[in-house]
C-alpha positions as CSV (number, residue, x, y, z in Angstrom):
1,M,-121.1,-46.4,154.5
2,D,-123.1,-45.9,151.3
3,Q,-125.8,-43.3,151.3
4,V,-128.8,-43.2,148.9
5,D,-132.0,-41.3,148.6
6,C,-134.3,-44.3,148.6
7,V,-134.3,-48.1,149.3
8,V,-137.2,-50.3,148.1
9,V,-137.5,-53.8,149.6
10,G,-138.9,-56.4,147.3
11,A,-138.5,-56.8,143.5
12,G,-142.0,-58.2,142.7
13,V,-144.1,-56.3,140.2
14,V,-145.2,-53.6,142.8
15,G,-141.6,-53.1,144.0
16,L,-140.3,-52.8,140.5
17,A,-143.0,-50.2,139.6
18,V,-142.3,-48.3,142.8
19,A,-138.5,-48.4,142.4
20,R,-138.8,-47.2,138.7
21,E,-141.0,-44.3,139.8
22,M,-138.6,-43.3,142.5
23,A,-135.7,-43.4,140.1
24,L,-137.6,-41.4,137.4
25,Q,-138.2,-38.7,140.0
26,G,-134.5,-38.3,140.3
27,R,-133.8,-40.2,143.5
28,E,-130.7,-42.4,143.9
29,T,-132.5,-45.7,144.5
30,I,-131.5,-49.2,145.4
31,L,-133.9,-52.1,145.1
32,L,-133.3,-55.0,147.5
33,E,-134.4,-58.5,146.6
34,R,-133.7,-61.6,148.8
35,E,-134.1,-64.0,145.9
36,N,-131.6,-64.4,143.0
37,A,-134.0,-62.8,140.5
38,F,-136.9,-60.4,140.3
39,G,-140.6,-61.5,140.4
40,T,-140.1,-65.1,141.5
41,I,-142.7,-65.3,144.3
42,S,-146.3,-64.0,144.0
43,S,-145.6,-62.0,140.9
44,A,-144.7,-65.3,139.1
45,R,-147.7,-67.2,140.5
46,N,-150.9,-65.5,139.4
47,S,-153.3,-65.4,136.5
48,E,-151.6,-62.5,134.7
49,V,-155.0,-60.8,134.4
50,I,-155.4,-57.1,133.6
51,H,-158.4,-56.4,135.8
52,A,-161.0,-53.7,135.1
53,G,-161.8,-52.7,138.7
54,I,-165.3,-54.3,138.8
55,Y,-165.6,-55.9,142.3
56,Y,-164.1,-53.5,144.7
57,P,-166.0,-51.2,147.1
58,K,-166.6,-47.6,145.8
59,D,-163.8,-45.2,146.8
60,S,-161.6,-48.0,148.0
61,L,-157.9,-47.8,146.9
62,K,-158.4,-51.1,145.0
63,A,-161.2,-49.6,143.0
64,K,-159.4,-46.3,142.3
65,L,-156.0,-47.7,141.5
66,C,-157.3,-50.7,139.5
67,V,-159.4,-48.5,137.2
68,Q,-156.5,-46.1,136.8
69,G,-153.9,-48.9,136.6
70,N,-155.8,-50.7,133.8
71,R,-155.5,-47.7,131.5
72,L,-151.9,-47.0,132.5
73,L,-150.9,-50.7,132.1
74,Y,-152.3,-51.0,128.6
75,E,-150.7,-47.7,127.6
76,Y,-147.3,-48.7,129.1
77,C,-147.4,-52.1,127.4
78,R,-148.2,-50.5,124.0
79,D,-145.5,-47.9,124.3
80,H,-142.9,-50.4,125.6
81,L,-143.8,-53.3,123.3
82,V,-144.9,-55.6,126.1
83,A,-147.4,-58.2,124.9
84,T,-151.0,-58.1,126.0
85,Q,-154.2,-59.9,124.9
86,P,-157.4,-58.0,125.5
87,Y,-159.6,-61.1,125.5
88,G,-162.4,-59.6,127.5
89,K,-164.2,-61.3,130.3
90,L,-167.6,-62.8,130.9
91,I,-169.0,-62.9,134.5
92,V,-171.7,-65.5,134.4
93,A,-174.9,-66.1,136.3
94,S,-175.2,-69.9,136.2
95,D,-179.0,-69.7,136.8
96,E,-181.8,-67.2,137.3
97,T,-181.2,-66.9,141.0
98,Q,-177.8,-65.2,140.3
99,I,-179.0,-62.5,138.0
100,D,-179.6,-60.0,140.8
101,D,-176.0,-60.7,141.9
102,L,-174.9,-59.8,138.4
103,R,-176.9,-56.5,138.5
104,A,-175.2,-55.7,141.8
105,I,-171.8,-56.3,140.3
106,L,-172.6,-54.1,137.3
107,Y,-173.9,-51.3,139.6
108,K,-170.6,-51.5,141.6
109,A,-168.5,-51.5,138.4
110,Q,-170.4,-48.4,137.1
111,N,-169.9,-46.6,140.4
112,N,-166.2,-47.4,140.2
113,G,-166.0,-45.8,136.7
114,V,-165.2,-49.0,134.9
115,P,-165.5,-48.4,131.1
116,E,-166.9,-50.8,128.5
117,I,-169.0,-53.2,130.7
118,K,-172.5,-54.2,130.1
119,M,-175.1,-56.9,130.9
120,I,-175.9,-59.4,128.1
121,S,-178.5,-62.2,127.9
122,G,-177.7,-65.9,128.1
123,E,-178.4,-66.1,124.4
124,E,-175.9,-63.3,123.6
125,A,-173.3,-64.9,125.8
126,K,-173.8,-68.2,124.0
127,A,-173.4,-66.4,120.7
128,L,-170.0,-65.3,121.9
129,E,-169.1,-68.6,123.6
130,P,-171.1,-71.5,122.2
131,N,-169.9,-73.9,124.9
132,L,-171.0,-71.6,127.8
133,Q,-174.1,-72.3,129.9
134,C,-175.5,-69.3,131.7
135,S,-178.7,-67.3,132.2
136,A,-177.0,-63.9,131.8
137,A,-173.6,-62.4,131.9
138,L,-171.6,-59.2,132.2
139,L,-169.2,-58.5,129.4
140,S,-166.1,-56.5,130.4
141,S,-164.1,-55.5,127.3
142,T,-161.1,-54.0,129.1
143,T,-160.2,-57.2,131.0
144,G,-157.2,-59.0,129.4
145,I,-153.9,-60.8,130.0
146,V,-150.4,-59.3,130.2
147,D,-147.0,-61.0,129.7
148,S,-146.2,-60.4,133.4
149,H,-142.5,-61.5,133.1
150,G,-142.0,-59.2,130.0
151,Y,-143.7,-56.4,131.9
152,M,-141.5,-56.8,134.9
153,L,-138.4,-57.1,132.7
154,S,-139.4,-53.8,131.1
155,L,-139.9,-52.1,134.5
156,L,-136.5,-53.3,135.6
157,G,-134.9,-51.9,132.5
158,G,-136.6,-48.6,133.0
159,F,-135.4,-48.5,136.6
160,E,-131.8,-49.2,135.7
161,D,-131.9,-46.7,132.8
162,A,-133.0,-44.1,135.3
163,G,-129.9,-44.8,137.4
164,G,-131.4,-47.4,139.8
165,M,-129.4,-50.4,141.1
166,V,-130.9,-53.8,142.1
167,A,-129.2,-56.0,144.6
168,Y,-130.2,-59.7,144.5
169,Q,-129.7,-62.2,147.3
170,S,-129.8,-59.2,149.6
171,P,-132.4,-59.6,152.4
172,L,-133.0,-56.7,154.8
173,L,-131.8,-57.9,158.2
174,S,-132.6,-54.7,160.2
175,A,-133.4,-51.0,159.9
176,K,-133.0,-48.4,162.5
177,P,-133.4,-44.6,162.6
178,I,-130.1,-42.8,162.5
179,G,-129.3,-41.4,165.9
180,G,-132.7,-42.7,167.1
181,N,-134.5,-40.1,164.9
182,A,-136.2,-41.1,161.7
183,Q,-135.8,-37.5,160.4
184,N,-132.1,-38.3,160.0
185,G,-133.0,-41.3,157.8
186,Y,-132.4,-45.0,158.3
187,E,-129.4,-47.3,158.7
188,L,-130.0,-50.6,157.0
189,Q,-128.1,-53.9,157.6
190,I,-128.3,-56.0,154.4
191,G,-127.6,-59.7,154.3
192,G,-126.1,-61.9,151.6
193,A,-122.7,-63.3,150.7
194,D,-120.9,-60.0,151.3
195,G,-123.5,-58.1,153.4
196,M,-123.5,-54.3,153.5
197,Q,-124.8,-51.3,155.3
198,I,-126.7,-48.5,153.7
199,Q,-128.2,-45.2,154.9
200,T,-131.3,-43.9,153.2
201,K,-133.8,-41.1,153.7
202,L,-136.7,-43.1,152.2
203,L,-137.4,-46.7,153.1
204,I,-140.3,-48.4,151.1
205,N,-141.4,-51.9,152.1
206,C,-142.9,-53.7,149.0
207,A,-142.2,-57.2,150.2
208,G,-145.7,-58.6,149.3
209,M,-146.8,-61.3,151.7
210,S,-143.6,-60.8,153.6
211,A,-144.2,-57.1,154.2
212,P,-145.4,-57.6,157.8
213,A,-142.3,-59.8,158.5
214,V,-140.0,-57.1,157.0
215,A,-141.8,-54.4,159.0
216,Q,-140.9,-56.4,162.2
217,K,-137.2,-55.7,161.4
218,I,-137.7,-51.9,161.6
219,E,-136.6,-50.5,164.9
220,G,-139.0,-48.0,166.4
221,L,-142.0,-49.0,164.4
222,A,-144.9,-49.5,166.7
223,K,-146.2,-53.1,166.7
224,D,-149.8,-51.9,166.3
225,Q,-148.7,-50.6,162.9
226,I,-147.8,-54.1,161.6
227,P,-150.8,-56.2,160.6
228,K,-150.9,-60.0,161.0
229,A,-150.2,-61.9,157.7
230,Y,-152.7,-64.4,156.5
231,F,-152.0,-66.9,153.7
232,A,-154.7,-67.9,151.2
233,K,-153.3,-70.3,148.7
234,G,-154.7,-70.4,145.2
235,N,-154.4,-73.6,143.2
236,Y,-154.5,-73.8,139.4
237,F,-155.4,-76.7,137.1
238,S,-154.6,-76.6,133.4
239,L,-156.8,-77.9,130.6
240,S,-155.4,-80.6,128.4
241,G,-156.1,-79.9,124.7
242,K,-157.3,-76.7,123.0
243,S,-159.5,-74.2,124.9
244,P,-163.0,-73.9,123.4
245,F,-163.3,-70.4,124.9
246,T,-161.9,-67.1,123.6
247,H,-162.9,-65.0,126.6
248,L,-162.0,-65.2,130.3
249,I,-164.9,-66.8,132.1
250,Y,-165.7,-65.9,135.7
251,P,-168.5,-67.2,138.0
252,I,-170.1,-65.0,140.7
253,P,-167.4,-64.2,143.3
254,E,-167.0,-66.3,146.4
255,P,-165.5,-65.4,149.8
256,G,-161.8,-64.9,149.7
257,G,-161.5,-64.9,145.9
258,L,-163.3,-64.5,142.5
259,G,-164.3,-68.2,142.2
260,V,-162.8,-70.9,140.0
261,H,-162.5,-69.0,136.8
262,L,-161.1,-69.8,133.3
263,T,-158.2,-67.7,132.1
264,L,-156.2,-67.9,129.0
265,D,-152.5,-67.4,128.6
266,M,-150.9,-65.4,125.9
267,G,-151.2,-68.3,123.5
268,G,-154.8,-69.0,124.2
269,Q,-154.2,-72.1,126.4
270,A,-156.8,-72.4,129.3
271,K,-156.3,-72.9,133.0
272,F,-158.7,-72.8,135.9
273,G,-158.3,-71.3,139.3
274,P,-157.4,-70.1,141.7
275,D,-159.5,-71.6,144.4
276,V,-159.1,-70.5,148.0
277,E,-157.2,-72.7,150.4
278,W,-156.5,-71.0,153.7
279,L,-153.1,-72.1,155.2
280,D,-152.7,-72.6,158.9
281,I,-149.2,-71.2,159.0
282,D,-147.5,-68.2,160.5
283,Q,-144.8,-67.4,158.0
284,E,-144.0,-67.6,154.3
285,E,-141.3,-70.1,154.7
286,Q,-143.9,-72.7,155.7
287,I,-145.7,-72.6,152.4
288,D,-146.0,-75.7,150.3
289,Y,-146.7,-74.7,146.7
290,A,-147.5,-78.3,145.6
291,V,-151.0,-78.7,144.1
292,D,-153.0,-81.5,145.7
293,P,-154.6,-83.5,142.8
294,K,-157.6,-84.3,145.0
295,R,-158.6,-80.6,144.8
296,G,-159.5,-81.3,141.2
297,D,-162.8,-82.7,142.3
298,G,-163.9,-79.3,143.4
299,F,-162.7,-77.8,140.2
300,Y,-164.8,-80.1,138.0
301,E,-167.9,-79.3,140.1
302,A,-167.3,-75.5,140.0
303,V,-166.4,-75.4,136.3
304,R,-169.3,-77.6,135.1
305,R,-171.7,-75.0,136.4
306,Y,-170.8,-72.8,133.4
307,W,-169.2,-75.4,131.2
308,P,-171.2,-78.7,131.6
309,D,-169.3,-80.4,128.8
310,L,-166.0,-80.4,130.6
311,K,-164.7,-84.0,130.3
312,D,-163.4,-86.2,133.0
313,A,-159.6,-86.4,133.3
314,S,-159.1,-83.2,131.3
315,L,-157.7,-81.1,134.2
316,Q,-154.2,-81.5,135.3
317,P,-152.6,-80.0,138.5
318,D,-150.5,-77.0,137.4
319,Y,-149.2,-74.5,139.9
320,S,-150.2,-72.4,142.9
321,G,-149.7,-69.0,144.4
322,V,-150.5,-67.4,147.7
323,R,-152.4,-64.1,148.2
324,A,-150.9,-61.4,150.5
325,K,-153.8,-61.2,152.9
326,I,-154.0,-59.0,156.0
327,V,-157.5,-60.0,156.9
328,P,-158.5,-63.4,158.3
329,P,-160.8,-66.0,156.7
330,N,-164.5,-65.0,156.6
331,A,-163.7,-61.3,157.1
332,P,-164.6,-58.8,154.3
333,A,-161.8,-58.5,151.7
334,G,-159.2,-55.9,152.8
335,D,-158.1,-52.9,150.9
336,F,-154.6,-51.9,149.9
337,C,-152.9,-50.5,152.9
338,F,-150.3,-47.7,152.5
339,N,-148.8,-47.3,156.0
340,G,-146.8,-44.1,155.9
341,P,-145.6,-41.4,158.2
342,K,-149.1,-40.1,158.8
343,E,-150.0,-43.5,160.2
344,N,-146.7,-44.8,161.7
345,G,-145.2,-41.5,162.8
346,M,-141.8,-42.3,161.2
347,Q,-140.6,-39.9,158.5
348,G,-139.6,-41.5,155.3
349,L,-141.0,-44.9,156.1
350,Y,-143.7,-46.5,153.9
351,N,-145.0,-50.1,154.4
352,L,-147.3,-51.5,151.7
353,Y,-149.5,-54.2,153.2
354,G,-152.1,-56.4,151.6
355,F,-151.1,-55.8,148.0
356,E,-152.7,-58.9,146.5
357,S,-154.9,-58.8,143.4
358,P,-155.3,-56.4,141.7
359,G,-151.7,-55.5,142.5
360,L,-150.4,-56.4,139.0
361,T,-153.0,-54.3,137.2
362,S,-152.6,-51.4,139.6
363,S,-148.8,-51.4,139.8
364,L,-148.2,-48.2,137.9
365,A,-151.0,-46.4,139.6
366,I,-149.7,-47.6,143.0
367,A,-146.3,-46.1,142.2
368,R,-147.8,-42.8,141.2
369,Y,-150.1,-42.8,144.3
370,L,-147.1,-43.5,146.6
371,E,-145.1,-40.7,144.9
372,A,-147.9,-38.3,145.6
373,Q,-148.0,-39.4,149.3
374,I,-144.3,-38.9,149.6
375,K,-144.4,-35.4,148.1
376,S,-147.4,-34.4,150.3
377,S,-145.4,-35.4,153.5
378,L,-142.4,-33.3,152.7
């Protein structure tokens, strides 16, 4: 039976960053992915935004790791020739009643240590974006866009260069402590065409919205250490024709998400979304990623609050993604959850739950944070 130092489950952006970090630290590492390629689920279905860390509660992991991750991601992409576009972001108050909301967001951002963010007047915002209607706005200069596929490809290359091995179409079927004692490591049963068994000292679950389902396959893990998964679908509509905007445009946040915002791709083409559509399902396999064209009515209404000149029939259904939630609808937004030996009592086992946005931005910081957690538990 093959023995390795570390097995990471899930080759999305967080799993890739974590696996690369483990390999760079000198561990013999295998990355398991049930699909036939990396980054095909949530990591391929998002806005590709490099977030600044504005909205999250002070001292939360999302706040700390997003602010740190923003800097690390820009540095990494510069050094590894991964394309980014630092467009900047405007968070807009559509009328005078929302200006206090803007001030509260600015206060939170400043408390989180977000650099290069300031309040500007409606006139200043309109000077930047003549088609924008707002009473005031926050300008975040460190928000941008990353070529997420290029970034993940670079992470994979770094992982393999450090001696790591990735196994596609290789779902984790079960994991159990060797000899009934997690201090001995874990014996994994891997599915796929050939199937295999692996023994590992470190088992890291980075399966995104499937992380709770993967955790259920780990023998000896207490059920109260596995949160329920909730599925919040986000639909996107693309704009036909050239975008009149050169910044990302965000409204005041709404429950479950950041509102129907305008983002730009690497070529400057605009899309709107995601909205928040809670799915009444129990498992990932039940997700329908099709975008209902009827949801476009809500998009027109939301977007026209800050872009009143949006023309009828100019939005087309594009794609959707699903957020990896571990909190139910109407509950406060959850934080990143690192469930390690201190929480679950099982040496060498780390489950990463609720790694939705800003997971992409935070990915390198997440990997460093996890490495520090592992070293502190030795």
